[in-house]
C-alpha positions, -999 to +999 in steps of 0.1 A: +498-476-128+467-469-107+442-442-114+454-419-086+489-419-100+477-412-135+457-382-123+487-368-104+510-373-133+486-355-157+483-326-133+521-323-133+523-327-171+499-298-177+516-276-151+550-284-167+539-273-201+525-240-189+555-232-167+579-240-196+559-218-219+558-189-194+595-192-186+603-190-223+582-159-227+598-143-196+635-151-201+634-143-239+614-111-233+588-121-259+560-098-269+524-110-270+525-123-306+559-141-302+548-154-268+518-171-283+538-184-313+562-200-288+534-222-277+528-238-312+556-264-310+549-269-273+513-277-280+521-300-309+547-319-288+524-322-258+495-335-280+516-361-298+541-372-271+525-366-238+487-369-245+493-393-274+462-380-293+460-370-330+465-333-338+431-328-354+415-336-320+429-303-307+400-287-325+373-314-326+376-339-297+363-370-313+369-363-350+381-395-367+405-376-391+415-342-404+392-339-434+397-311-459+367-316-482+354-290-506+331-274-480+359-270-455+382-255-481+356-231-493+348-220-457+385-217-449+390-195-480+362-172-470+376-169-435+411-162-448+399-135-472+376-118-447+402-118-419+431-106-441+410-079-456+398-066-422+432-067-407+451-051-435+425-024-439+428-016-402+392-026-394+401-053-369+428-068-347+448-057-317+478-048-340+476-011-349+504-004-374+507-016-410+540-034-407+528-053-377+496-063-394+517-081-420+533-101-393+500-113-378+480-118-410+498-150-421+492-170-389+456-157-389+451-170-424+467-203-414+443-205-384+413-203-408+419-239-418+414-255-384+387-230-377+368-242-408+375-278-399+360-273-364+330-255-378+323-283-402+328-309-374+304-292-351+273-313-347+240-297-340+231-322-313+263-314-294+258-277-298+224-280-283+239-299-253+262-269-248+236-242-250+229-240-213+266-236-206+270-210-233+242-190-218+258-194-183+291-181-197+275-150-212+257-142-179+288-148-158+310-126-180+285-098-182+280-099-144+317-099-139+321-067-161+294-050-140+308-060-107+346-059-113+351-034-141+323-008-139+334+006-105+369+015-118+363+020-155+330+038-164+336+030-201+332-007-194+294-003-194+293+023-223+293+007-257+284+032-284+264+019-313+290+033-337+315+008-324+293-023-331+309-029-366+343-028-350+331-053-323+319-078-350+350-075-371+373-079-341+352-109-330+357-126-363+394-121-364+398-131-327+376-162-333+398-174-362+431-166-344+421-185-313+423-218-333+461-215-332+467-201-297+454-204-262+420-221-269+439-248-287+464-252-258+440-250-228+406-262-241+420-283-270+451-301-254+452-297-216+416-300-207+409-333-226+442-347-213+435-339-176+397-343-177+399-378-192+420-391-163+389-398-142+352-400-148+340-387-114+319-355-112+344-340-087+373-345-111+353-330-139+350-298-120+385-299-104+402-305-137+383-276-154+392-253-126+428-263-126+432-258-163+416-224-160+440-215-132+469-224-156+452-203-183+450-174-159+487-175-149+497-181-185+487-145-193+512-130-168+544-127-189+525-108-216+505-087-192+533-078-169+565-074-190+582-053-164+585-080-139+622-084-129+620-121-118+600-151-129+585-156-095+577-119-094+551-124-121+529-141-096+528-111-074+505-095-099+477-121-094+448-102-078+411-105-073+404-098-110+420-131-118+390-149-102+370-137-132+394-153-156+394-186-138+356-187-136+352-178-173+378-204-182+360-231-162+328-224-181+347-224-214+360-259-206+325-272-201+315-255-234+342-274-252+334-307-235+297-306-243+300-293-279+330-316-286+347-288-306+364-255-298+337-235-317+315-223-288+345-216-264+364-198-291+334-177-301+328-167-264+365-160-259+366-139-291+336-119-282+351-112-247+384-100-263+367-080-290+345-062-264+375-048-246+396-043-278+368-022-294+363-001-263+400+007-261+403+018-297 
């Protein structure tokens, strides 16, 4: 099989996974939490059967094995306790009511294990290589909030000091949770699979942009639950989606340079926590 055929096949494989996931969420009328949970078996199947890569490389791209040494277990325990306490006490998380917190606290605790693994696998040299991209991601996202959100939502630029504790606690829970959901799918599974199909600079950019477009449209079933047809979901894609694609592209390069999901998940978590905190 020539290289061009391999590239086309991988584009189709990535697209197929996301469309299958979206169709499941739409036709079964899944809420946001159930929609994300639907992706877990799909991601595992894609990683093992399609990409043919070990599961632990979803969180650390070149890790030789999934190591649960003492340091990893201690760190995972700290993350579990912190996230569970913050969520159950109502200090963090997008879930507001007590019964719903109990539903989300278990997967959040489970996510603490791969989060701790990725943190322990993060090498300082790789993190330094990603610093320029991390800075670019912050600048781009702040600029996008100023340009796209501020004209229609004055509160987007108003962040009271009293809400800072909520921002940090939401960031922690979001960071841990992202090691089971879309960061794993898009920056952990799809981006390495598609990006490794070719070594050219053009493909490096086109693959990152394409994965980010998939990430953008993946949000549609959860964001627009009143759509009456599957194709009707795509009618809601507007100019604001450009910001999601640009942000996702930068997150892909963060994950590529750092070799783990740590920087991309941290940036993604801070972005989510910013809006969650403002909307509380």
